[in-house]
N, C-alpha and C positions, 0 to 999 in steps of 0.2 A: 539385490544384484550383488554378486561376489565380488566384482571389480570395486564397487562402491564402498563395501565394507572394507575392503583391503586399502583403499586410498584415503579414507577419512582419517584415521588416526595418523597417517603420514602427513597429510596436508593441514591438520588442525592447527599446528604452530604458526603456520604461514600467514594466516589471516588475522593475527592479533597486531593490529597496527596502532601507532601512537595516535593517529588521528581516529576516524572512526570508519574503517572499511568493515567488509562482513566479518563477522566472528561466530564461529559455531558456538551454540549455546546462549547467545544473545539473541533476545527477541526484537522484533520490529518496534516495540515500544521504547525499547532502549535507544534505538537510533532516533526515534521521534523526540524523546526528551532531551538528547544532546542537540539536536536541530533546533528545538525551541529556545534552549538556553543560549546557543550561539546567535540565533537571530535577534535576541535582545542586545548582545553585545557587539554585533557587526551590522552595518547599515545596508549592505548588498548581499544578494544571494545569486550565484549562477546556477539555474536549474537545468540540468543537462538531460537531454533525452537522444539516446543512441538509436539511429534509425535501423530497424529490422536486426536488432543485435543478435538473437539466437540464430537467424538464418544466415548471418555474414561472418561468423567466426571463422577464422583462417585455421585449416587443420594443421598446417605445418608449424604454425606458432603455438598452436595449442598442445601438440605433441612435444615440441621443444620445452614447453612449461613442465609437462608431465615428468619428462625425462630428467629435470632438476631434481626431482624428488625420489624417483624409483628408476631402477634398471632391471626390474623384473620383467623377463622376456614374456611371459604369457599375458601380463597386465597390458603391456605395450600393444602386443598383438591383437587382443580381444578389442582393445579401445579402437586401434585403427580400422579392424573389420567392422565394428559397430558404425563409426563414423561413415565408412565407405558404403554401406549397405543401401541399396536403393529403396525408395519410398514407395509403398503400395498405395495405389489410388483406388477410389471406391468402386471404379469398373474393372478392377483386377489388374491394370496395367501397372508397369514398374518405371519409375522415373529416376534417372541416375542423379546422384547429389554430387557436389563437387566442394561444398563448404557448409558451415553450419551445423548446429546440434539439435536435434528435435525437441521442442517445448513439450513438457509433460512427461518425457522420459526421466527414469529413476536418477541417473547419473547426471543428466544434463545441468542441473543447477550447481552441482559441485564443479563440473568442468568449466562452466561459464564463470563461477566465482574464481577459479585459479586464473583463468585467461585475463579477466579484469583486475586481478591482484597486480600483475605485471604490466598490464597495459595502462591502468590507471593509479592504483593505490601506491606502488612503489614509484612510479614517475612522479606523483604529486608530491611525496614525502621528499624526493631528491630535488625537484625542480621548484617547487613553491612550498618550502617547509613552513611559511607563514600564513598560509591558507588552510584553515581547518576544513575537514569536508566529512560528510556521511555518505555512505554507500551501502545500500542493502540489495545484494543480487545485481540488476543493471539500473537500478534507481539511485541517482546520485545528485547530491548538491554540493557546492563549495561557497564558502563564507568569506566575502571580501570587505575591505576598509572604505573601498571607494568604487565609483562607477568605472574609472579608468582601469583600475586593477581588475574588475570583473571582464572588462572587454579584452584587456591583455590576456588573461587566463583563457577566454573563450577562443581567442586565436590560436593560442598554444595548443589548447587541447584539440582543436580541428587538425591541426598538423600531426599531433601525436596519434590521434585515431587514424588518420589517414595512413600512418606508417604501419599501423596494426591491421589495416584492412577494413576498418569501420568508419562510419560517418555520423556526424551530429545531424540530428533532424533540423532543418533550417527554420521550420515554423514553431515547433515544440520546444526547442532550445531557447531560453529567454534570460534576460538579466531583470531581477526583482528588487525594488526599493522596500524595505522593512520598515513602513511607515507605522508609528504609533504617536504617543503623547508628547513624546520627546524629539520625535522625528517628523516634521510637517511639511517636508519637501512634496512638490507636485510632479510625480512621474507617472508615466502611463501604466507601467507593469508594478502593481502592489500585491500580487498573491501569486502562489504557485502550490503545486500539488506534489506531495511525497508520501509514498506508503499508503494511499488511500485517504489521506488527510489533506485539507486545503489550509495552507498558512496565509493569513490576511489579517488586517486590522480588525479587532473586535472589541467590544465593550466588556470591561472586567472590573472587579472590585478589588481594591488593595487591602492591606491588613487592617485599616481603619474603616472598611465598609465603603469608602468612596469610589465612585465610578471613574473609570479612566479607559483611554484606548490602548490596547496592548496587541502586539503582533504574535498572534497564537493560532495553534492548529485546531481544527474540527473535522468531523466527517466531511469528506467532499462531496459535491454535487453529483459526480459520476457514480461513487459508491451508493449515494443515496437514491439514485436512480435504478441502481442494480437491485437495491434492496425493496423498493415499490414494485419493480417488475416481478421479483419473486413472490411478494405478497399477492400480487395480483393473480399470479398463476395458480396459488393455493385456492382460490374462489371459496374462501371462508364463509361468505354469505349464502352459499347454496348447500352448505353441509348441515341442513336440518335434520339429518340421520344421526348426528353426534350431539352429545351433550357439551356445555361449554367447557367442563373440566377435561373431557376427552381432546377437544380442540386445543386447549392449553397444553396437554401432554404431547400432542402431535407436533405442534410447532415449537416447542421448548428448546431442542437442541440447536436449531438455527437462530433462534432469538437470542439464546444465551451466547452463542459465538459472537453475534453483532455487538451485543451489549458489552462483552469482556473487551473486544477489539476497539470498536469505534466510540465506546463510552469512556475511555481513559481520559481523553482530553475533551474540554468543553461539552460536557454531557448533554446540555440543554439543546444543542444543535441536533444530536441523534435523537432526542425526544421529539423534536419537530418531525424528522424524517419518518419515524415509527408512528406517529399519529394516526397514519392511514389504517394500522391495524385495528385501532379503536373505532375507527369509522366501519370497517367490515364486521366487526362484532355487533354494532349497533344494527347494521343491515341484516345480520344473522338472526338477531333477536326479533325484528319486525317480520321475518319471513316464518320463523319457527313458532311464535306464539300470536295467535289471532288477537288477543286483547291489546298487543303492542302496535298493532296495524294502525297508521295514522297518528301515532303519538310518539314521533321521534325525539322530542324534547324530553319526554319523559323517560324514554329508554335511555338517553344520554344521563340523565340524572340517576337512573338506576346503576348504570355502569360506573359513575363517580362513586356512589356508595358501596358498590362492590369493591371497588379499588381500595377504598379506605378500610374495608373490613378484612379484604384478603390481597394484600399488595404483592404477595409472592406467587399468586396465581399464574400471572403472565411474567416472563422474564423481562420484558422491557419495562414493566411497572416497578420493578426493584431499583431501575436506574433513576427513577423519579416520575412524577405524574405526567402522563401524556393525554389525560382525560379531560376535556374541557371544551 
């Protein structure tokens, strides 16, 4: 989109925050790494969830933010027209829109980030300079020293978002205690999700190989469920028309993406989630080869041997053994 290409270089300097707001060129892994480090040094996290964010963006405030960075008439004109364009429904009817920016549109993430830059990033840096935060798109968390500070921040943000025409989700917004080996308090909320990862107490090894409890991220249950549903839709066990090498080539792009994103932190949890793929491969082998029928344990042993001989055949094998 021409408007997006025009606005991106103009807005890029805007998103470079002293804390960690959205930054072009920075990946979600960068935000996750910063969040993990700050969870180790701060006892509490305010996990924010903006209710129906993309649907509730106020056009007048959004255009006000855009005008701070460009006075190009054609850009402002086309943005206004695009925002006001009615939505086409499956039955062909048109529904008038009065606010929001459509999810999935090319320029929506850019506009949403610009809106939250002023609604959240700048406000946080001005009103709560001692509270570090991470925000990537509309997913945001703040790190607090105490539960009282987290509650005060939550109340202040409710008022701030109300000024901007937004609402915090009353059930999904929560205050989380970062429990680990050095923080043994008993509080009901001890986990939160951020960018597809779940942060919670987990067992880890220190530099001396000793086990301890760390507050760390790993692939979330919701992300794991989506991956398993995708694998189920592949119906690998019924692809008797394909050889194993062809199946591996077919699924490699998706598996590689999962491993590269969800395998960055605590990869053993990802291995557990992707174990279902190996189960489907075993079922595929028992259907394709008559001599394997009724010998499931032998097929599992064959798969373990194959993994040792050719660990790069399937992308998830590279991240570690999931066969067992």
